[in-house]
N, C-alpha and C positions, 0 to 999 in steps of 0.2 A: 697264888698271882691277887685273889683277894684279900690275903691277912698281906700282904705286901704294899697292898694301894693303901690300904688301912690305916696301919703302918707308917705308914710315907706322911701319907694326909695329915695324922695326929702331931704327928713330930719335927714336923717339913716344915705344914701349913702351905703348898706349894701354890700354882695360882694354876695349875692343871696337871695330870700324868699321864703317862703313855702305859698302854698295853702292845707290846713288841710281839710280834705274830715267829713260832717256829720256823724252821727250816722245811723241812716233810711241807708245809700250808703254803709256803712262801711258793715252793712246785707244784703246786695243786695235786703233792700226794697224800690226801686227804686219809687214804684205806692206811697206809703207812704210819699218817699221823698219831689215827685210832687205837690203830695196834699199839703202837711203842705204849701210848698212854695206858691201854688197858695191861701193856707190863711193866712195866716202869715211867711212873711221869717223871722220877726223878735224868733219864733217859734223852727228855726233853730238850732244847735250848731255848723254850719259849712257851708262848698261851697257843695253844689246838685252839683256834677260835672258830673251825668251820666243824671241826670234830665236837668240840661239845654244847656248838648249837646255839642257838636266838637266845634261849629259854634264858642258859646258864651267863649267856654274854648282858643280858635283861639284867640280869640282877649282879654281875660281876659292877654292870657302870652303875647301878642303884644303887651298889652300897658304899659310893662314894660323893660325896659333896661339888668335887670341883669337873669338870670336862675332860675325858677321856679322848686319846688319840689315838687311832692305831699304825704301827710302825711296823714296818714286814720287808719288803725289797725282791717282790714278785712281779717278773715281769708282765704274769696274765694276773690281776687283781681282782677279776666277777665276783666270784664269786662270795672270797672274801669279804668285795667292798656289800652287796646284798647280803647278809651273815652280820656284816657289821653293822648296819641303819635298821635292819629289825631290831637290833639290840641295844639301840637309840643312839649310838654313840655317833657321832655326827663330825669327826676329823679326819683325817684320809686321807693318808701320806704315798707321796708317788709320781711315779710318772711313764713312759711309755718312751721312754733315752732313758732317766736318771733311776731304772728300779728297773734297765734290761741291761747297757753296757756294762755298769760297776757291778753285778753280780752274777750272770747265767752265758756259758760260753755262748751256749750257739743258738739263742732266741734271734730267727732273722728281726727287724726292728720292723717292716711292713706287719707284723704277727702283733709284734707288744703293743707298738702303736695304732693299732687299730679295737684289740682288748683296752686302751686306756680311753679311746674315741668310749665304747662303751660304757665302760666307768664313769665319767665326766656328764656324759649322755645323764644317767639315770640320777645324774647331781645335778645337769641341769632340771630334771621333772619336778625333783623334792622343789627345788627353787621355785618353780613355779608354784606351788601349793603351801608356798610360806614355811616352809624347811629350809634353810641356810647351809651347806655340808661346806666348812671350811676344806680347802685343795691344800697341801703342802708339796713345794714344791722343791725336791732331793736334787738341789745343788750340791749340795753336797758331795757325792758324785762318787770318787775312791780315796775321797779323803785328806791325801794329804800330794802337797804340791800341787795344788788343784789352780791354777792362774784364774784370778775372779773372771777374767773375762768370757773364760769356758766354762764358768761353774752359769754364772748369772743370764748368758748368750742360752742356756739349755732351758734355764729353767722363764725366762725368754718365750722360748718358742714353747714349751712343753704350758704357760699358763695361755697364751694365746690362741692356741688347740681347746684349752681349758674351754675358756669363755668363749666362742662358737658352737659349743656344745654346752650354755647358759650354766657355764659356775659362774656363780658373782661373789662368792669370797676366792682368794687367793691367798697363801703365804708360801715368800720367794725366801728359799733358806738357804748359806751362804757360808761354808767351812772357815773355819777362825786359820788365817794360814801361819799366824807367829807377830808378821811385822803390826806393829798401830797403827800409822797410819793407812796404808795402804787395807786395813780392815774393816777402821773406821768409814776412810770412803768408799771401798766395797757397797757397804751395808745403806750410806749417805747415795748410794743411788738406786735404791730399790726403787723407791719414791718414784723416782725420778725416768726411769723404764715403765714402769707403773701408765702414767702420765703418760709418756711415749709412744707404747705399745697397744698397751690395754685400753676397750672405752671404759667411760666414765662409770659406769650400769656395775666394777665392776669393786671389790672392795682389797685393799692388799697389804698384807703386811708383810717384815722383813724378819728373818730370824737368824740367830746366830749357833753353830754348832761351835760346841769349845772343841780347844784342837784334839784334835782328834789321829793325832800319828806317836808317833815313843812317843810314853809318859818317864817324867823323871823317878824313879827309885828314891827316894830321898820324902817321907809325907811334908818337909813343911817347902823343900821347890816345886812339889805335886801341888800342893793348895795354893804357892805362891801367884802357876799359872792360871789355877782355875780364878783364881780372885782374880789378873789378870783379864784370863775372860769377857772373866763380869765387865770389867771398869767398859772391853769394850764394845761389850753389847749394846754396853746404860751412856756411852758415848756415840755410840753411831747411833742410836737409836731404833734398836730391833726391840720389836713386841713380845718376843718371848726368845727365849734364851735354853738350850739345850747342856745338861751339863753334867762334868765328867765330878772323876771320883782320883781322891790319892789312895786308892786299888789296883788302880787301871792297869800300871805293871805287870802285875800279879796276875793278873786273872778278869773272872767275873764278883763284883765289885759286890758287897753284902748293905742291910738295908743300912747299917749304921754308918757308912761308907757314904752310899745318897745322898744320908740327913748329914752330910758333915759338907758332902759340893756342894749340897741348898744352898745351904748358910752361909755359906763362902760367897758365893753368887750375890745372894740378897746381901753381904756386908758390900757391894762391889759396887751395889747398884745401888747400897741408903745417900741419902743427902750427903750423910758427911765425910762423902767424899769428891764432893764437889771442889776442891782446891784442886782438883789432878786436872792438865787442862793441857793440850794440842797447837802444836802449829800446823791451826787453820788453813794458810798459804799452800802449803804443802801440802794437807787433808784433801785440799778442795783441786790440787793441780791434777794428784792421784788420781782421785775424780770426775776429771775433763777423760785424764787417759781412756781410764774405764770405761764407761760411757763411747767414746770412739771407736773403741776396740768391741765393744759387744753391737752397737753398726755398724760396725765391716762386717762381722760375721750371723748377724743373723737378718739384713736390711734386703739381701739379696737373695735369699729366701722368703721374704714375707711376701715381692714382689710376685713368686712365682703364681697358679691359678689353683694349685696343684701340692696345698704345703708339708703331706704328709710326704709322697711321693720326690715331694726339694729338698727335705731333708733324709730319706734313704741312699738317694747322688752323694749330698753334700758327705754322709762319711763314707760312702761306697770310695768315693776319690780323696778323700781328706780335708776338702774342707772346714769338714765341723771334725773334731775328734776330740778323744776322753786322755792323755795321759792316765800308763799304767790299767787297761781297760783290762780286763779278764774277758772281754769280746773279742771273735774274729770281725765280730761283725764293725767293731771298728780301727782301722790302722794305731794308734798308741804312737801315729812319727810325733807328734809334738812331746817333745824333750824339756820340761820347764827347769829349772835354775835360781838360789839366793843369788841374790844383791849381797852386796858388803854391809848391806844395812838390814839385809835378809828380807826384804821382801820380793814374796816369788815372780820371777821373770819367763822369759824364754828364750831358751838356752839356742833351740832351733823351733821355726814355727813350723813346719814340715809346709806342708800344701796350702793351710789359713789362709783365707783372699786377706790378708792385711796388707796396708800401704806402707809404701819404701819409708814416709814418716811413723810408722808405729815399728816396722821392723828395724829402721835408726834410732828409736830411741830406745828400743830390748836391747841393744847391744852395745845403747850407751851405759846404758844400766847396771850392766853386767861387768864390766870395765870399768865404773866407778871408782872412786875411795869414801864412801859414808861409817859412818863411823854403829856402835852400839850394836852388831847384829844378830842380841839374842832379844830383844825389845824387850825386857826387862826393867830395864836399871831407873823406869820409870815409876815404878814401885817402890824401890827398895825399900824407903822409907817407910814404906808401911806392913812389910813381908815381915819383921826382923821375928815374932812370933805368930805367924801364921796363926798357926794352933790356935790361941786364943778364941778368931771365929768361928771355928771351926766346932766350939764349944759351948756355944753361947747364942744367944738368939738374938741379933741387934737389934731386930723391928719391935722388940718390947722389953729390950734390956737396960742398963744402964745407966744413968746420964750420957750424951755425950760427952760434954769434959771429961767422963772419968775413961769410959770408951777408950777417946781418944792417945791416952796417958797412958792408959794399961796397952796398945797396941804397937804404939812406940815406943 
């Protein structure tokens, strides 16, 4: 893990790095993780932070100059948080909904929400002593065909719960759906939702997870998709972009592929792509509809005296839902679908408490005749030889005119 982080830092110069936790630790099987580590470390699919302990965690944290974030997927992360904080790592992802329903089969929401209440409470104690822990809400959920309003509504609810426990820094993550205008609109919605539902004392950042669906096998097309994600994140104002690689279609990416993915994303975030424009009126219209849908999902719950109980009831009766959830505690009755432009809509709203106007718009969107379903044509002119970006550090490389000339 240390070698990987050092190599990524030296070759890609990212702004932060992540430590992904193994699946045994995620489920609190700490003894299993430790035994597996002793027998064959190669059989672990992540870093067993609890088994290694905070001493090694601190060594890992201090080995790199950039901040680390712990990413995991645990419905109960209390012990993992304690070791993370003792290691000096002050960015921690997850929540009682987003790290339960997409990952676990039969963990009751009441249990995971209580465990994460204690996580947030500890972060609140640290905040009182001047140590701010960034709590990232995993709005990515099941990652594929997640309607923006479901992603953002669940993140809002988790952020409100965190703020009530004293958390003072929240990052709200959104999964790239694949249609540029909708994704940009969703990112533009995040600061507005924070202003509407969170106290002024809570600092909020938006995060984009690059496309997490089935990745193309061709390298140039995969790199084009990564560049596309970088553009969406930049235009959408994301403070952080979680990058992908051109190895996604084949398995776990190696270090080289991760470095190339970072460089392609860096190219997308560079000022030489300022000429890429989007239809701001369509973005604003999409944003307003997303804000309306989120309000219809969360405001009935926020009006309740006991928000945790209200959330549990909502998932039980289907007024909150996660498509394709692994958990039996979500109905998964909502059926998403892409419209002809590629935006994610609701083919079946299930029991979500949407107004008639919202339901009508969903139906109309799915019966429309918009063009450009793959959403990639906006960058065709600059992806003819995307491999160039994977091989060069554009932030410190050649003069801009020459770079643009070679890229085209």
